[in-house]
ZAMARGU-4260 file (C-alpha; in steps of 0.2 Angstrom, whole numbers, plus 5000, padded with zeros to 4 digits):
<rodrens>
0) 5322/4997/4727 | 5332/5011/4735 | 5327/5013/4754 | 5324/5029/4762 | 5339/5034/4773
5) 5329/5034/4789 | 5323/5017/4786 | 5340/5010/4785 | 5344/5016/4802 | 5328/5009/4810
10) 5332/4992/4802 | 5350/4992/4808 | 5344/4996/4825 | 5331/4983/4825 | 5343/4970/4819
15) 5354/4972/4834 | 5340/4971/4847 | 5338/4956/4858 | 5321/4947/4856 | 5310/4956/4869
20) 5299/4946/4880 | 5281/4944/4873 | 5270/4957/4881 | 5253/4949/4885 | 5244/4965/4884
25) 5242/4965/4865 | 5237/4947/4865 | 5224/4951/4878 | 5218/4965/4867 | 5216/4953/4852
30) 5206/4941/4863 | 5194/4955/4867 | 5193/4959/4849 | 5190/4941/4843 | 5177/4938/4857
35) 5168/4954/4852 | 5168/4948/4834 | 5161/4931/4838 | 5147/4940/4848 | 5144/4954/4835
40) 5141/4941/4821 | 5127/4933/4832 | 5118/4949/4838 | 5114/4958/4822 | 5096/4960/4828
45) 5102/4971/4842 | 5107/4987/4833 | 5115/4996/4848 | 5126/4981/4852 | 5132/4979/4835
50) 5135/4998/4834 | 5146/4997/4850 | 5156/4982/4844 | 5159/4988/4826 | 5164/5005/4832
55) 5181/4998/4836 | 5184/4979/4836 | 5191/4978/4818 | 5201/4994/4819 | 5209/4987/4835
60) 5216/4973/4825 | 5224/4984/4812 | 5231/4996/4825 | 5239/4982/4835 | 5246/4975/4818
65) 5253/4992/4815 | 5261/4993/4832 | 5271/4978/4828 | 5276/4983/4811 | 5294/4982/4807
70) 5301/4987/4789 | 5307/4972/4779 | 5314/4970/4761 | 5298/4970/4750 | 5301/4952/4743
75) 5304/4945/4760 | 5289/4954/4768 | 5277/4948/4754 | 5283/4930/4755 | 5281/4930/4774
80) 5263/4938/4774 | 5258/4927/4760 | 5262/4912/4771 | 5254/4919/4786 | 5238/4927/4779
85) 5235/4921/4761 | 5238/4903/4764 | 5225/4903/4779 | 5213/4911/4768 | 5215/4898/4754
90) 5214/4884/4766 | 5199/4891/4775 | 5190/4894/4759 | 5193/4876/4753 | 5186/4870/4769
95) 5170/4881/4767 | 5168/4874/4749 | 5170/4856/4754 | 5158/4857/4769 | 5146/4867/4759
100) 5145/4853/4746 | 5145/4840/4759 | 5130/4848/4768 | 5121/4850/4751 | 5123/4832/4748
105) 5117/4828/4765 | 5102/4840/4764 | 5098/4834/4746 | 5101/4851/4739 | 5110/4854/4722
110) 5128/4858/4723 | 5132/4876/4719 | 5147/4886/4715 | 5143/4901/4727 | 5157/4899/4738
115) 5170/4895/4725 | 5166/4911/4716 | 5165/4920/4733 | 5182/4913/4738 | 5190/4920/4721
120) 5182/4937/4723 | 5185/4939/4742 | 5171/4951/4746 | 5168/4952/4765 | 5151/4960/4766
125) 5134/4962/4758 | 5133/4980/4763 | 5143/4987/4749 | 5135/5003/4741 | 5144/5001/4725
130) 5137/5004/4708 | 5145/4988/4702 | 5148/4971/4710 | 5140/4976/4726 | 5129/4961/4727
135) 5143/4948/4722 | 5145/4932/4732 | 5153/4936/4749 | 5165/4925/4758 | 5163/4934/4774
140) 5174/4937/4789 | 5191/4931/4781 | 5191/4947/4771 | 5201/4953/4785 | 5216/4942/4780
145) 5216/4949/4762 | 5214/4967/4768 | 5228/4965/4781 | 5239/4958/4767 | 5236/4973/4756
150) 5238/4985/4770 | 5255/4978/4776 | 5262/4976/4759 | 5258/4993/4753 | 5262/5002/4769
155) 5279/4993/4769 | 5283/4998/4751 | 5279/5016/4755 | 5289/5016/4771 | 5304/5008/4763
160) 5304/5020/4749 | 5298/5036/4757 | 5300/5035/4776 | 5288/5036/4790 | 5280/5054/4787
165) 5277/5051/4768 | 5271/5033/4771 | 5258/5041/4783 | 5254/5054/4770 | 5253/5041/4756
170) 5241/5030/4767 | 5230/5045/4769 | 5230/5048/4750 | 5226/5030/4746 | 5212/5030/4759
175) 5205/5046/4751 | 5205/5037/4734 | 5197/5021/4741 | 5180/5030/4746 | 5175/5036/4729
180) 5181/5020/4720 | 5171/5010/4732 | 5155/5020/4727 | 5159/5015/4709 | 5164/4997/4711
185) 5167/4984/4724 | 5185/4979/4719 | 5190/4960/4722 | 5201/4953/4736 | 5196/4966/4749
190) 5208/4979/4741 | 5198/4994/4746 | 5195/4989/4764 | 5214/4986/4765 | 5218/5004/4758
195) 5207/5012/4771 | 5214/5001/4785 | 5231/5008/4781 | 5226/5023/4792 | 5223/5013/4807
200) 5239/5003/4803 | 5249/5019/4802 | 5242/5025/4819 | 5248/5009/4827 | 5265/5011/4819
205) 5266/5029/4826 | 5260/5024/4843 | 5274/5011/4844 | 5287/5023/4839 | 5281/5037/4851
210) 5275/5026/4865 | 5259/5035/4864 | 5249/5024/4876 | 5260/5030/4890 | 5266/5047/4884
215) 5250/5054/4876 | 5243/5069/4886 | 5228/5065/4897 | 5217/5078/4888 | 5220/5070/4871
220) 5216/5053/4878 | 5200/5060/4886 | 5195/5068/4869 | 5198/5052/4860 | 5186/5043/4872
225) 5173/5056/4870 | 5175/5054/4851 | 5171/5036/4854 | 5155/5040/4863 | 5150/5052/4849
230) 5154/5040/4836 | 5144/5026/4844 | 5129/5037/4845 | 5129/5044/4827 | 5137/5030/4816
235) 5142/5012/4813 | 5159/5007/4806 | 5158/4992/4794 | 5176/4990/4788 | 5172/4976/4776
240) 5160/4987/4766 | 5170/5003/4768 | 5156/5010/4777 | 5159/5025/4789 | 5149/5039/4796
245) 5161/5054/4797 | 5178/5046/4794 | 5189/5058/4805 | 5177/5055/4820 | 5176/5036/4817
250) 5195/5035/4817 | 5197/5046/4833 | 5183/5036/4841 | 5191/5019/4837 | 5208/5025/4844
255) 5199/5030/4860 | 5191/5013/4862 | 5207/5004/4858 | 5216/5014/4871 | 5203/5009/4884
260) 5205/4991/4879 | 5224/4993/4880 | 5222/5000/4898 | 5211/4986/4904 | 5222/4973/4895
265) 5238/4979/4903 | 5230/4978/4920 | 5224/4960/4917 | 5241/4956/4909 | 5250/4962/4924
270) 5240/4951/4936 | 5248/4936/4928 | 5234/4925/4934 | 5225/4911/4925 | 5213/4922/4916
275) 5227/4933/4909 | 5236/4917/4903 | 5220/4910/4894 | 5215/4927/4887 | 5233/4929/4880
280) 5232/4912/4872 | 5215/4916/4864 | 5223/4932/4857 | 5238/4923/4850 | 5226/4911/4841
285) 5214/4924/4836 | 5217/4921/4817 | 5213/4902/4819 | 5197/4907/4829 | 5192/4919/4815
290) 5194/4906/4802 | 5185/4892/4811 | 5171/4904/4815 | 5170/4909/4797 | 5168/4891/4792
295) 5153/4889/4803 | 5145/4906/4797 | 5146/4900/4779 | 5141/4882/4781 | 5131/4883/4798
300) 5139/4868/4806 | 5130/4873/4823 | 5114/4874/4814 | 5116/4856/4807 | 5120/4851/4825
305) 5103/4857/4830 | 5108/4874/4838 | 5097/4887/4830 | 5097/4902/4842 | 5110/4915/4839
310) 5113/4917/4857 | 5115/4898/4860 | 5127/4898/4844 | 5138/4911/4853 | 5138/4901/4869
315) 5142/4885/4860 | 5155/4891/4848 | 5167/4900/4861 | 5171/4883/4870 | 5170/4874/4853
320) 5183/4885/4844 | 5194/4885/4859 | 5193/4866/4859 | 5197/4866/4840 | 5212/4877/4843
325) 5218/4865/4857 | 5216/4851/4845 | 5224/4860/4831 | 5240/4861/4841 | 5242/4842/4839
330) 5239/4842/4820 | 5255/4848/4811 | 5247/4854/4795 | 5233/4864/4804 | 5246/4871/4817
335) 5257/4877/4803 | 5244/4885/4792 | 5236/4894/4806 | 5251/4897/4817 | 5242/4889/4831
340) 5251/4891/4848 | 5249/4881/4864 | 5244/4888/4880 | 5258/4898/4888 | 5266/4890/4903
345) 5262/4897/4920 | 5275/4910/4925 | 5287/4905/4939
</rodrens>
C-alpha cells in the first residue's frame, strides 16, 4: 500500500527520536477512568451518578489512545494490536465461560452456551435499539477491546493512505454511517462502537500533534467544560450501544471532561508522591483490571463469596483487583497476555 507523503515524514521523524520518559499524567488519567468504570457498573440505580461517569469515562480512553497513536505499516499494526487487544479478549472470554460452567455445576444449574455465543458475537450492551440482533447475548465491558482494535486499525489504514486531514474526514464519515446502521442491526464484534470511537481517537491524535492541552485558548477550554455540564444535564453517553444525545455536544463535553481530568492528573503526577505512583500503576494496568472486573460481572464471583450489595462489591473489588494485578506480575502467562506491569520504582 502506498503511503501518503506526509506520513512518511512523520514516521521518519519518529524513528529517529530517543524513547521519551513515560509521562505519569496519562496513566493517572486511565486510573481515574478505570476506577470510575468500576464504580459506574455498581451504581446503575443512581441515574445521576451513571450520567456523570458515562459522560466521559469511555471517551477518555479512546482520546488517550489516540494521543499515543503512531503510524505503523498496516500488517505490523494489526499483528501488534491483535496480540495486545484480541488475545486478552479471547483469554478473558474463555475464563468467563469456564467459571460460568463451574458455578453452574456448583449451584446445580444446567450448563448453558450463553457466554460462548456472547463471546463469539462480542456485543457489549443490552441497550441497543437496533431492529435486528439488539437483544443478542452480551459479553459486557470487554467490548472496549474489540472496539479499540477496529478503531486503531481503520484509523491507521486511513492515516497511512490519506494523511491526517483526510483520516479525520474519513473517521467522521464512518461515524456518520455507523448511527443509521446501528438502528437497523447490532453488528458483531463491537464494529459500530469502534467506528464511532474513531472520532475520539482522532481528537486525541490531533491533540498530540498540536499540544492542544497546553496551547488551546482559555475561552475554548471553558466552552468545552460548559458543554460537559450541558451534556451531563441533558443526555447520557453509552458508547457500547452507540447511544448518544446530541453527538456534537456529547463529543465537546467529553473533551471538556477529559481536559479537566488531564489538568488534575498532571498536578498529581508532578507531585511524585506515593499516591501518584500507585495511580500511575493502576492506569498502566487498566486493561487487566477491566478484564478481571468483567469476569466478576459475568459470573458474579463476589456474589458467590457472599457479597451482594453493589456498594460493598465496589469496595471489595478495588483492593481485590489490585491484588490480582500484583499477583499476575508473578504469573508469566497472565503477565504476557494482559501486559501487566509492576509498581514503578520510587523516583530518586
